[in-house]
PyMOL Python script that loads the backbone (N, CA, C, O; Angstrom):
from pymol import cmd

cmd.read_pdbstr("""\
ATOM      1  N   UNK A   1      33.650-116.058 -48.459  1.00  0.00           N
ATOM      2  CA  UNK A   1      34.253-116.747 -49.630  1.00  0.00           C
ATOM      3  C   UNK A   1      35.495-116.242 -49.231  1.00  0.00           C
ATOM      4  O   UNK A   1      35.749-115.238 -48.567  1.00  0.00           O
ATOM      5  N   UNK A   2      36.383-117.250 -49.832  1.00  0.00           N
ATOM      6  CA  UNK A   2      37.720-116.956 -50.030  1.00  0.00           C
ATOM      7  C   UNK A   2      38.780-115.897 -50.963  1.00  0.00           C
ATOM      8  O   UNK A   2      38.021-114.967 -51.234  1.00  0.00           O
ATOM      9  N   UNK A   3      39.763-115.659 -51.414  1.00  0.00           N
ATOM     10  CA  UNK A   3      40.135-114.480 -51.457  1.00  0.00           C
ATOM     11  C   UNK A   3      40.564-115.208 -52.944  1.00  0.00           C
ATOM     12  O   UNK A   3      41.008-114.396 -53.755  1.00  0.00           O
ATOM     13  N   UNK A   4      40.511-116.273 -53.297  1.00  0.00           N
ATOM     14  CA  UNK A   4      40.765-117.377 -54.432  1.00  0.00           C
ATOM     15  C   UNK A   4      40.036-116.818 -54.981  1.00  0.00           C
ATOM     16  O   UNK A   4      40.429-115.922 -55.728  1.00  0.00           O
ATOM     17  N   UNK A   5      38.419-117.149 -54.831  1.00  0.00           N
ATOM     18  CA  UNK A   5      36.954-116.786 -55.139  1.00  0.00           C
ATOM     19  C   UNK A   5      36.813-115.088 -55.894  1.00  0.00           C
ATOM     20  O   UNK A   5      36.256-114.701 -56.921  1.00  0.00           O
ATOM     21  N   UNK A   6      37.492-114.474 -54.976  1.00  0.00           N
ATOM     22  CA  UNK A   6      37.299-113.525 -56.268  1.00  0.00           C
ATOM     23  C   UNK A   6      38.119-113.377 -57.410  1.00  0.00           C
ATOM     24  O   UNK A   6      37.783-112.837 -58.464  1.00  0.00           O
ATOM     25  N   UNK A   7      39.379-113.963 -57.099  1.00  0.00           N
ATOM     26  CA  UNK A   7      40.187-113.458 -58.023  1.00  0.00           C
ATOM     27  C   UNK A   7      39.626-114.188 -59.894  1.00  0.00           C
ATOM     28  O   UNK A   7      39.214-115.283 -60.278  1.00  0.00           O
ATOM     29  N   UNK A   8      39.933-112.814 -60.604  1.00  0.00           N
ATOM     30  CA  UNK A   8      39.721-112.877 -61.961  1.00  0.00           C
ATOM     31  C   UNK A   8      38.682-112.658 -62.427  1.00  0.00           C
ATOM     32  O   UNK A   8      38.413-113.034 -63.568  1.00  0.00           O
ATOM     33  N   UNK A   9      37.489-111.732 -61.369  1.00  0.00           N
ATOM     34  CA  UNK A   9      36.267-110.812 -61.490  1.00  0.00           C
ATOM     35  C   UNK A   9      36.381-110.045 -61.565  1.00  0.00           C
ATOM     36  O   UNK A   9      36.998-109.211 -60.902  1.00  0.00           O
ATOM     37  N   UNK A  10      35.647-110.009 -62.684  1.00  0.00           N
ATOM     38  CA  UNK A  10      35.365-107.992 -63.379  1.00  0.00           C
ATOM     39  C   UNK A  10      35.210-107.063 -62.565  1.00  0.00           C
ATOM     40  O   UNK A  10      34.697-107.632 -61.601  1.00  0.00           O
ATOM     41  N   UNK A  11      35.361-105.538 -62.204  1.00  0.00           N
ATOM     42  CA  UNK A  11      35.100-105.267 -61.068  1.00  0.00           C
ATOM     43  C   UNK A  11      34.272-104.125 -62.286  1.00  0.00           C
ATOM     44  O   UNK A  11      35.084-103.488 -62.957  1.00  0.00           O
ATOM     45  N   UNK A  12      32.951-103.876 -62.559  1.00  0.00           N
ATOM     46  CA  UNK A  12      31.434-103.290 -62.772  1.00  0.00           C
ATOM     47  C   UNK A  12      30.952-102.064 -62.083  1.00  0.00           C
ATOM     48  O   UNK A  12      30.111-102.290 -61.213  1.00  0.00           O
ATOM     49  N   UNK A  13      31.425-100.285 -62.338  1.00  0.00           N
ATOM     50  CA  UNK A  13      30.888 -99.233 -61.497  1.00  0.00           C
ATOM     51  C   UNK A  13      28.761 -99.307 -62.452  1.00  0.00           C
ATOM     52  O   UNK A  13      28.532 -98.911 -63.595  1.00  0.00           O
ATOM     53  N   UNK A  14      27.804 -99.843 -61.587  1.00  0.00           N
ATOM     54  CA  UNK A  14      26.891 -99.648 -61.986  1.00  0.00           C
ATOM     55  C   UNK A  14      26.587 -98.034 -63.119  1.00  0.00           C
ATOM     56  O   UNK A  14      26.235 -97.778 -64.270  1.00  0.00           O
ATOM     57  N   UNK A  15      26.887 -97.510 -62.212  1.00  0.00           N
ATOM     58  CA  UNK A  15      26.445 -96.106 -62.317  1.00  0.00           C
ATOM     59  C   UNK A  15      26.419 -95.245 -64.064  1.00  0.00           C
ATOM     60  O   UNK A  15      25.737 -94.847 -65.008  1.00  0.00           O
ATOM     61  N   UNK A  16      28.463 -95.487 -63.164  1.00  0.00           N
ATOM     62  CA  UNK A  16      28.990 -95.308 -64.968  1.00  0.00           C
ATOM     63  C   UNK A  16      29.037 -96.436 -66.132  1.00  0.00           C
ATOM     64  O   UNK A  16      29.408 -96.251 -67.291  1.00  0.00           O
ATOM     65  N   UNK A  17      28.550 -97.711 -65.526  1.00  0.00           N
ATOM     66  CA  UNK A  17      27.971 -99.039 -66.581  1.00  0.00           C
ATOM     67  C   UNK A  17      29.834 -98.371 -67.051  1.00  0.00           C
ATOM     68  O   UNK A  17      29.850 -97.550 -67.968  1.00  0.00           O
ATOM     69  N   UNK A  18      30.804 -98.637 -66.606  1.00  0.00           N
ATOM     70  CA  UNK A  18      32.011 -98.677 -66.957  1.00  0.00           C
ATOM     71  C   UNK A  18      32.481 -99.902 -66.275  1.00  0.00           C
ATOM     72  O   UNK A  18      32.033-100.401 -65.242  1.00  0.00           O
ATOM     73  N   UNK A  19      33.628-100.376 -67.150  1.00  0.00           N
ATOM     74  CA  UNK A  19      34.105-102.095 -66.238  1.00  0.00           C
ATOM     75  C   UNK A  19      35.655-100.925 -65.736  1.00  0.00           C
ATOM     76  O   UNK A  19      35.981 -99.899 -66.333  1.00  0.00           O
ATOM     77  N   UNK A  20      36.434-101.608 -64.338  1.00  0.00           N
ATOM     78  CA  UNK A  20      37.072-100.761 -64.137  1.00  0.00           C
ATOM     79  C   UNK A  20      38.090-101.664 -63.932  1.00  0.00           C
ATOM     80  O   UNK A  20      39.230-101.262 -63.701  1.00  0.00           O
ATOM     81  N   UNK A  21      37.777-103.025 -63.998  1.00  0.00           N
ATOM     82  CA  UNK A  21      39.630-103.552 -63.994  1.00  0.00           C
ATOM     83  C   UNK A  21      38.768-105.110 -63.932  1.00  0.00           C
ATOM     84  O   UNK A  21      37.778-105.522 -64.537  1.00  0.00           O
ATOM     85  N   UNK A  22      39.802-105.809 -62.746  1.00  0.00           N
ATOM     86  CA  UNK A  22      39.985-107.461 -62.558  1.00  0.00           C
ATOM     87  C   UNK A  22      40.826-107.502 -61.212  1.00  0.00           C
ATOM     88  O   UNK A  22      41.919-106.984 -60.986  1.00  0.00           O
ATOM     89  N   UNK A  23      40.004-108.270 -60.373  1.00  0.00           N
ATOM     90  CA  UNK A  23      40.018-108.457 -59.238  1.00  0.00           C
ATOM     91  C   UNK A  23      41.910-108.664 -58.924  1.00  0.00           C
ATOM     92  O   UNK A  23      42.699-108.189 -58.106  1.00  0.00           O
ATOM     93  N   UNK A  24      42.019-109.717 -60.181  1.00  0.00           N
ATOM     94  CA  UNK A  24      43.851-110.406 -60.449  1.00  0.00           C
ATOM     95  C   UNK A  24      44.448-109.292 -60.566  1.00  0.00           C
ATOM     96  O   UNK A  24      45.605-109.359 -60.151  1.00  0.00           O
ATOM     97  N   UNK A  25      44.067-108.010 -61.066  1.00  0.00           N
ATOM     98  CA  UNK A  25      44.532-107.284 -60.858  1.00  0.00           C
ATOM     99  C   UNK A  25      44.788-105.297 -59.974  1.00  0.00           C
ATOM    100  O   UNK A  25      45.516-104.317 -60.131  1.00  0.00           O
ATOM    101  N   UNK A  26      44.088-105.564 -59.438  1.00  0.00           N
ATOM    102  CA  UNK A  26      43.839-104.559 -57.802  1.00  0.00           C
ATOM    103  C   UNK A  26      45.025-105.432 -56.646  1.00  0.00           C
ATOM    104  O   UNK A  26      45.444-106.569 -56.426  1.00  0.00           O
ATOM    105  N   UNK A  27      45.198-103.911 -56.105  1.00  0.00           N
ATOM    106  CA  UNK A  27      45.507-104.382 -54.711  1.00  0.00           C
ATOM    107  C   UNK A  27      43.789-103.984 -53.759  1.00  0.00           C
ATOM    108  O   UNK A  27      42.805-103.279 -53.985  1.00  0.00           O
ATOM    109  N   UNK A  28      44.296-105.030 -52.538  1.00  0.00           N
ATOM    110  CA  UNK A  28      42.452-105.227 -51.486  1.00  0.00           C
ATOM    111  C   UNK A  28      44.419-103.844 -50.047  1.00  0.00           C
ATOM    112  O   UNK A  28      45.607-103.728 -49.744  1.00  0.00           O
ATOM    113  N   UNK A  29      42.879-103.317 -49.908  1.00  0.00           N
ATOM    114  CA  UNK A  29      44.044-102.809 -48.575  1.00  0.00           C
ATOM    115  C   UNK A  29      42.898-103.227 -47.703  1.00  0.00           C
ATOM    116  O   UNK A  29      41.686-103.016 -47.722  1.00  0.00           O
ATOM    117  N   UNK A  30      43.922-104.064 -46.737  1.00  0.00           N
ATOM    118  CA  UNK A  30      43.096-104.957 -45.572  1.00  0.00           C
ATOM    119  C   UNK A  30      43.714-104.228 -43.835  1.00  0.00           C
ATOM    120  O   UNK A  30      44.817-103.823 -43.468  1.00  0.00           O
ATOM    121  N   UNK A  31      42.482-104.335 -43.198  1.00  0.00           N
ATOM    122  CA  UNK A  31      43.307-103.674 -41.846  1.00  0.00           C
ATOM    123  C   UNK A  31      44.000-104.616 -40.890  1.00  0.00           C
ATOM    124  O   UNK A  31      44.141-105.779 -41.267  1.00  0.00           O
ATOM    125  N   UNK A  32      44.476-104.243 -39.635  1.00  0.00           N
ATOM    126  CA  UNK A  32      44.597-104.924 -38.737  1.00  0.00           C
ATOM    127  C   UNK A  32      44.444-106.472 -38.916  1.00  0.00           C
ATOM    128  O   UNK A  32      45.146-107.299 -39.498  1.00  0.00           O
ATOM    129  N   UNK A  33      43.106-106.582 -38.104  1.00  0.00           N
ATOM    130  CA  UNK A  33      42.164-107.938 -37.937  1.00  0.00           C
ATOM    131  C   UNK A  33      41.673-108.846 -39.562  1.00  0.00           C
ATOM    132  O   UNK A  33      40.870-109.771 -39.684  1.00  0.00           O
ATOM    133  N   UNK A  34      42.510-108.150 -40.637  1.00  0.00           N
ATOM    134  CA  UNK A  34      42.282-108.817 -41.668  1.00  0.00           C
ATOM    135  C   UNK A  34      41.330-108.909 -42.306  1.00  0.00           C
ATOM    136  O   UNK A  34      40.862-109.899 -42.868  1.00  0.00           O
ATOM    137  N   UNK A  35      40.923-107.722 -42.255  1.00  0.00           N
ATOM    138  CA  UNK A  35      39.286-107.487 -42.945  1.00  0.00           C
ATOM    139  C   UNK A  35      40.331-106.517 -44.458  1.00  0.00           C
ATOM    140  O   UNK A  35      41.520-106.247 -44.626  1.00  0.00           O
ATOM    141  N   UNK A  36      39.145-106.302 -45.194  1.00  0.00           N
ATOM    142  CA  UNK A  36      39.417-105.802 -46.654  1.00  0.00           C
ATOM    143  C   UNK A  36      39.020-104.566 -46.124  1.00  0.00           C
ATOM    144  O   UNK A  36      38.255-104.451 -45.166  1.00  0.00           O
ATOM    145  N   UNK A  37      39.718-103.314 -46.959  1.00  0.00           N
ATOM    146  CA  UNK A  37      38.662-102.391 -46.193  1.00  0.00           C
ATOM    147  C   UNK A  37      38.441-101.416 -47.242  1.00  0.00           C
ATOM    148  O   UNK A  37      37.599-100.532 -47.088  1.00  0.00           O
ATOM    149  N   UNK A  38      39.695-101.587 -49.151  1.00  0.00           N
ATOM    150  CA  UNK A  38      39.063-100.985 -50.244  1.00  0.00           C
ATOM    151  C   UNK A  38      40.153-102.007 -51.480  1.00  0.00           C
ATOM    152  O   UNK A  38      41.229-102.605 -51.440  1.00  0.00           O
ATOM    153  N   UNK A  39      39.206-101.755 -52.362  1.00  0.00           N
ATOM    154  CA  UNK A  39      40.328-102.626 -53.705  1.00  0.00           C
ATOM    155  C   UNK A  39      40.603-100.752 -53.868  1.00  0.00           C
ATOM    156  O   UNK A  39      39.998 -99.702 -53.648  1.00  0.00           O
ATOM    157  N   UNK A  40      42.336-101.384 -54.563  1.00  0.00           N
ATOM    158  CA  UNK A  40      42.802-100.750 -54.938  1.00  0.00           C
ATOM    159  C   UNK A  40      43.064-100.866 -56.371  1.00  0.00           C
ATOM    160  O   UNK A  40      44.083-101.489 -56.669  1.00  0.00           O
ATOM    161  N   UNK A  41      42.332-100.380 -57.343  1.00  0.00           N
ATOM    162  CA  UNK A  41      42.521-100.534 -58.940  1.00  0.00           C
ATOM    163  C   UNK A  41      43.216 -99.238 -59.506  1.00  0.00           C
ATOM    164  O   UNK A  41      42.908 -98.061 -59.317  1.00  0.00           O
ATOM    165  N   UNK A  42      44.682-100.014 -60.579  1.00  0.00           N
ATOM    166  CA  UNK A  42      45.346 -98.729 -61.056  1.00  0.00           C
ATOM    167  C   UNK A  42      44.817 -98.685 -61.766  1.00  0.00           C
ATOM    168  O   UNK A  42      43.934 -99.519 -61.966  1.00  0.00           O
ATOM    169  N   UNK A  43      45.201 -97.086 -63.019  1.00  0.00           N
ATOM    170  CA  UNK A  43      43.982 -97.232 -64.235  1.00  0.00           C
ATOM    171  C   UNK A  43      45.133 -97.608 -65.859  1.00  0.00           C
ATOM    172  O   UNK A  43      46.229 -97.145 -66.174  1.00  0.00           O
ATOM    173  N   UNK A  44      44.587 -98.221 -66.276  1.00  0.00           N
ATOM    174  CA  UNK A  44      45.467 -99.082 -67.734  1.00  0.00           C
ATOM    175  C   UNK A  44      45.097 -98.359 -68.772  1.00  0.00           C
ATOM    176  O   UNK A  44      44.552 -97.270 -68.591  1.00  0.00           O
ATOM    177  N   UNK A  45      45.257 -98.691 -69.613  1.00  0.00           N
ATOM    178  CA  UNK A  45      45.182 -98.610 -71.012  1.00  0.00           C
ATOM    179  C   UNK A  45      45.353 -99.388 -71.944  1.00  0.00           C
ATOM    180  O   UNK A  45      45.927-100.383 -71.501  1.00  0.00           O
ATOM    181  N   UNK A  46      45.203 -99.456 -72.790  1.00  0.00           N
ATOM    182  CA  UNK A  46      45.551-100.532 -74.060  1.00  0.00           C
ATOM    183  C   UNK A  46      46.423-101.475 -73.511  1.00  0.00           C
ATOM    184  O   UNK A  46      47.562-101.131 -73.195  1.00  0.00           O
ATOM    185  N   UNK A  47      45.872-103.088 -73.296  1.00  0.00           N
ATOM    186  CA  UNK A  47      47.158-103.958 -73.531  1.00  0.00           C
ATOM    187  C   UNK A  47      48.266-103.775 -72.585  1.00  0.00           C
ATOM    188  O   UNK A  47      49.494-103.851 -72.604  1.00  0.00           O
ATOM    189  N   UNK A  48      47.075-103.428 -71.522  1.00  0.00           N
ATOM    190  CA  UNK A  48      47.631-103.458 -69.442  1.00  0.00           C
ATOM    191  C   UNK A  48      48.619-102.542 -69.598  1.00  0.00           C
ATOM    192  O   UNK A  48      49.558-102.737 -68.826  1.00  0.00           O
ATOM    193  N   UNK A  49      48.758-101.497 -70.411  1.00  0.00           N
ATOM    194  CA  UNK A  49      49.921-100.047 -70.174  1.00  0.00           C
ATOM    195  C   UNK A  49      49.235 -98.926 -69.340  1.00  0.00           C
ATOM    196  O   UNK A  49      48.122 -98.401 -69.348  1.00  0.00           O
ATOM    197  N   UNK A  50      50.318 -98.792 -68.653  1.00  0.00           N
ATOM    198  CA  UNK A  50      49.476 -97.594 -67.261  1.00  0.00           C
ATOM    199  C   UNK A  50      49.020 -96.419 -68.018  1.00  0.00           C
ATOM    200  O   UNK A  50      49.857 -96.299 -68.913  1.00  0.00           O
ATOM    201  N   UNK A  51      48.306 -95.662 -68.119  1.00  0.00           N
ATOM    202  CA  UNK A  51      47.850 -94.591 -68.930  1.00  0.00           C
ATOM    203  C   UNK A  51      48.640 -93.277 -67.840  1.00  0.00           C
ATOM    204  O   UNK A  51      49.336 -92.318 -68.173  1.00  0.00           O
ATOM    205  N   UNK A  52      48.265 -93.649 -66.711  1.00  0.00           N
ATOM    206  CA  UNK A  52      48.694 -92.561 -65.689  1.00  0.00           C
ATOM    207  C   UNK A  52      49.429 -92.924 -64.387  1.00  0.00           C
ATOM    208  O   UNK A  52      50.116 -93.945 -64.398  1.00  0.00           O
ATOM    209  N   UNK A  53      49.381 -92.467 -63.696  1.00  0.00           N
ATOM    210  CA  UNK A  53      49.954 -92.771 -62.366  1.00  0.00           C
ATOM    211  C   UNK A  53      48.634 -93.058 -61.135  1.00  0.00           C
ATOM    212  O   UNK A  53      48.883 -93.645 -60.082  1.00  0.00           O
ATOM    213  N   UNK A  54      47.526 -92.648 -61.409  1.00  0.00           N
ATOM    214  CA  UNK A  54      46.275 -92.880 -60.647  1.00  0.00           C
ATOM    215  C   UNK A  54      46.431 -93.757 -60.970  1.00  0.00           C
ATOM    216  O   UNK A  54      47.040 -94.385 -61.837  1.00  0.00           O
ATOM    217  N   UNK A  55      45.009 -93.983 -59.180  1.00  0.00           N
ATOM    218  CA  UNK A  55      44.934 -94.810 -59.101  1.00  0.00           C
ATOM    219  C   UNK A  55      42.944 -95.230 -58.741  1.00  0.00           C
ATOM    220  O   UNK A  55      42.400 -94.284 -59.310  1.00  0.00           O
ATOM    221  N   UNK A  56      42.222 -95.785 -58.357  1.00  0.00           N
ATOM    222  CA  UNK A  56      41.099 -95.775 -58.269  1.00  0.00           C
ATOM    223  C   UNK A  56      40.833 -96.510 -56.698  1.00  0.00           C
ATOM    224  O   UNK A  56      41.022 -97.724 -56.622  1.00  0.00           O
ATOM    225  N   UNK A  57      40.442 -95.832 -55.592  1.00  0.00           N
ATOM    226  CA  UNK A  57      39.603 -96.973 -54.190  1.00  0.00           C
ATOM    227  C   UNK A  57      39.140 -96.683 -54.272  1.00  0.00           C
ATOM    228  O   UNK A  57      38.947 -95.484 -54.475  1.00  0.00           O
ATOM    229  N   UNK A  58      37.940 -98.251 -54.122  1.00  0.00           N
ATOM    230  CA  UNK A  58      36.777 -97.969 -53.822  1.00  0.00           C
ATOM    231  C   UNK A  58      36.423 -98.778 -52.388  1.00  0.00           C
ATOM    232  O   UNK A  58      36.494 -99.989 -52.181  1.00  0.00           O
ATOM    233  N   UNK A  59      36.158 -98.079 -51.787  1.00  0.00           N
ATOM    234  CA  UNK A  59      35.570 -98.823 -50.552  1.00  0.00           C
ATOM    235  C   UNK A  59      34.767 -99.752 -50.317  1.00  0.00           C
ATOM    236  O   UNK A  59      33.652 -99.666 -50.831  1.00  0.00           O
ATOM    237  N   UNK A  60      35.139-101.090 -49.344  1.00  0.00           N
ATOM    238  CA  UNK A  60      34.267-101.963 -48.887  1.00  0.00           C
ATOM    239  C   UNK A  60      33.234-101.936 -49.113  1.00  0.00           C
ATOM    240  O   UNK A  60      32.609-102.953 -49.416  1.00  0.00           O
ATOM    241  N   UNK A  61      32.685-100.704 -49.038  1.00  0.00           N
ATOM    242  CA  UNK A  61      31.529-100.440 -48.654  1.00  0.00           C
ATOM    243  C   UNK A  61      30.457-100.304 -49.687  1.00  0.00           C
ATOM    244  O   UNK A  61      29.278-100.602 -49.494  1.00  0.00           O
ATOM    245  N   UNK A  62      30.901 -99.883 -50.674  1.00  0.00           N
ATOM    246  CA  UNK A  62      30.751 -99.460 -51.962  1.00  0.00           C
ATOM    247  C   UNK A  62      30.256-100.840 -52.662  1.00  0.00           C
ATOM    248  O   UNK A  62      29.519-100.573 -53.611  1.00  0.00           O
ATOM    249  N   UNK A  63      30.417-102.065 -52.500  1.00  0.00           N
ATOM    250  CA  UNK A  63      30.426-103.110 -53.255  1.00  0.00           C
ATOM    251  C   UNK A  63      29.648-103.743 -52.862  1.00  0.00           C
ATOM    252  O   UNK A  63      29.664-104.335 -51.783  1.00  0.00           O
ATOM    253  N   UNK A  64      28.264-103.736 -54.197  1.00  0.00           N
ATOM    254  CA  UNK A  64      26.357-104.267 -53.896  1.00  0.00           C
ATOM    255  C   UNK A  64      26.837-105.457 -54.741  1.00  0.00           C
ATOM    256  O   UNK A  64      26.981-106.349 -53.905  1.00  0.00           O
ATOM    257  N   UNK A  65      27.041-105.770 -55.498  1.00  0.00           N
ATOM    258  CA  UNK A  65      26.841-107.541 -55.328  1.00  0.00           C
ATOM    259  C   UNK A  65      28.440-108.538 -55.990  1.00  0.00           C
ATOM    260  O   UNK A  65      29.145-108.216 -56.946  1.00  0.00           O
ATOM    261  N   UNK A  66      28.565-109.508 -55.264  1.00  0.00           N
ATOM    262  CA  UNK A  66      29.694-110.339 -56.284  1.00  0.00           C
ATOM    263  C   UNK A  66      29.094-111.509 -56.489  1.00  0.00           C
ATOM    264  O   UNK A  66      28.634-112.114 -55.521  1.00  0.00           O
ATOM    265  N   UNK A  67      28.962-112.191 -58.186  1.00  0.00           N
ATOM    266  CA  UNK A  67      28.522-112.631 -58.589  1.00  0.00           C
ATOM    267  C   UNK A  67      29.271-113.819 -59.406  1.00  0.00           C
ATOM    268  O   UNK A  67      30.479-113.617 -59.277  1.00  0.00           O
ATOM    269  N   UNK A  68      29.127-114.541 -59.897  1.00  0.00           N
ATOM    270  CA  UNK A  68      30.070-115.497 -60.443  1.00  0.00           C
ATOM    271  C   UNK A  68      31.066-114.937 -61.686  1.00  0.00           C
ATOM    272  O   UNK A  68      31.957-115.646 -62.154  1.00  0.00           O
ATOM    273  N   UNK A  69      30.785-113.539 -62.163  1.00  0.00           N
ATOM    274  CA  UNK A  69      31.777-113.868 -62.995  1.00  0.00           C
ATOM    275  C   UNK A  69      32.294-111.933 -62.702  1.00  0.00           C
ATOM    276  O   UNK A  69      33.172-111.325 -63.316  1.00  0.00           O
ATOM    277  N   UNK A  70      31.395-111.400 -61.593  1.00  0.00           N
ATOM    278  CA  UNK A  70      32.020-109.932 -61.485  1.00  0.00           C
ATOM    279  C   UNK A  70      31.324-109.757 -60.447  1.00  0.00           C
ATOM    280  O   UNK A  70      30.328-110.255 -59.922  1.00  0.00           O
ATOM    281  N   UNK A  71      32.235-108.740 -60.206  1.00  0.00           N
ATOM    282  CA  UNK A  71      31.579-107.887 -58.666  1.00  0.00           C
ATOM    283  C   UNK A  71      31.379-106.242 -59.681  1.00  0.00           C
ATOM    284  O   UNK A  71      31.944-105.610 -60.573  1.00  0.00           O
ATOM    285  N   UNK A  72      29.951-106.166 -58.616  1.00  0.00           N
ATOM    286  CA  UNK A  72      29.069-104.858 -58.698  1.00  0.00           C
ATOM    287  C   UNK A  72      29.748-103.689 -57.955  1.00  0.00           C
ATOM    288  O   UNK A  72      30.174-103.980 -56.837  1.00  0.00           O
ATOM    289  N   UNK A  73      29.917-102.479 -58.353  1.00  0.00           N
ATOM    290  CA  UNK A  73      30.478-101.528 -57.010  1.00  0.00           C
ATOM    291  C   UNK A  73      29.063 -99.961 -57.509  1.00  0.00           C
ATOM    292  O   UNK A  73      28.600 -99.750 -58.630  1.00  0.00           O
ATOM    293  N   UNK A  74      28.851 -99.418 -56.605  1.00  0.00           N
ATOM    294  CA  UNK A  74      28.386 -98.241 -56.827  1.00  0.00           C
ATOM    295  C   UNK A  74      28.771 -97.134 -55.360  1.00  0.00           C
ATOM    296  O   UNK A  74      28.783 -96.862 -54.159  1.00  0.00           O
ATOM    297  N   UNK A  75      29.162 -96.741 -57.431  1.00  0.00           N
ATOM    298  CA  UNK A  75      29.964 -94.907 -56.484  1.00  0.00           C
ATOM    299  C   UNK A  75      29.045 -93.980 -57.170  1.00  0.00           C
ATOM    300  O   UNK A  75      28.496 -93.875 -58.267  1.00  0.00           O
ATOM    301  N   UNK A  76      29.131 -93.238 -55.834  1.00  0.00           N
ATOM    302  CA  UNK A  76      28.140 -92.320 -56.558  1.00  0.00           C
ATOM    303  C   UNK A  76      28.476 -91.077 -56.849  1.00  0.00           C
ATOM    304  O   UNK A  76      28.911 -90.460 -55.876  1.00  0.00           O
ATOM    305  N   UNK A  77      28.421 -90.372 -58.041  1.00  0.00           N
ATOM    306  CA  UNK A  77      28.340 -89.351 -59.022  1.00  0.00           C
ATOM    307  C   UNK A  77      29.875 -88.147 -58.983  1.00  0.00           C
ATOM    308  O   UNK A  77      30.831 -87.809 -59.681  1.00  0.00           O
ATOM    309  N   UNK A  78      29.034 -87.788 -57.217  1.00  0.00           N
ATOM    310  CA  UNK A  78      29.703 -87.150 -57.517  1.00  0.00           C
ATOM    311  C   UNK A  78      30.854 -87.249 -56.376  1.00  0.00           C
ATOM    312  O   UNK A  78      31.358 -86.298 -55.780  1.00  0.00           O
ATOM    313  N   UNK A  79      31.084 -88.334 -56.249  1.00  0.00           N
ATOM    314  CA  UNK A  79      32.632 -88.723 -54.850  1.00  0.00           C
ATOM    315  C   UNK A  79      32.980 -89.599 -56.518  1.00  0.00           C
ATOM    316  O   UNK A  79      32.458 -90.213 -57.448  1.00  0.00           O
ATOM    317  N   UNK A  80      34.507 -88.963 -55.866  1.00  0.00           N
ATOM    318  CA  UNK A  80      35.371 -89.541 -56.630  1.00  0.00           C
ATOM    319  C   UNK A  80      36.892 -90.319 -55.795  1.00  0.00           C
ATOM    320  O   UNK A  80      37.764 -89.566 -55.360  1.00  0.00           O
ATOM    321  N   UNK A  81      37.025 -91.732 -55.674  1.00  0.00           N
ATOM    322  CA  UNK A  81      37.956 -92.222 -55.123  1.00  0.00           C
ATOM    323  C   UNK A  81      39.642 -91.877 -55.246  1.00  0.00           C
ATOM    324  O   UNK A  81      40.529 -92.180 -54.448  1.00  0.00           O
ATOM    325  N   UNK A  82      39.745 -91.144 -56.522  1.00  0.00           N
ATOM    326  CA  UNK A  82      41.171 -91.057 -57.259  1.00  0.00           C
ATOM    327  C   UNK A  82      41.918 -91.151 -56.136  1.00  0.00           C
ATOM    328  O   UNK A  82      41.287 -91.061 -55.083  1.00  0.00           O
ATOM    329  N   UNK A  83      43.278 -91.334 -56.057  1.00  0.00           N
ATOM    330  CA  UNK A  83      44.490 -90.910 -55.395  1.00  0.00           C
ATOM    331  C   UNK A  83      45.428 -90.309 -56.033  1.00  0.00           C
ATOM    332  O   UNK A  83      46.450 -89.959 -55.443  1.00  0.00           O
TER     333      UNK A  83
END
""", "prot")
cmd.dss("prot")
cmd.show_as("cartoon", "prot")
cmd.util.cbc("prot")
cmd.orient("prot")
C-alpha cells in the first residue's frame, strides 16, 4: 500500500469507539529502513484548533485493520501513548 492511499483515512480506536483524527493531519514516525513505526496524532479541538500540546503516539503494531475509509487501531485500556 502506498502512503497516498492512506491519506484521508479516519483513525478510530476500536476499544474506546473514538475518532482520533485523519491521517492527513498526523505525522508518521519512520525508522532508518523507511518502515513506519508509529502514527503521531495531534490532540485537536473544534475547528482544528489545538486543545493542548499533547499528542497521541500509536505504534504501528496496534493497527488492526486498514479499510477503504478508516484505520482501526486497538490500544489496551491500561496503555497510554500520550507524549
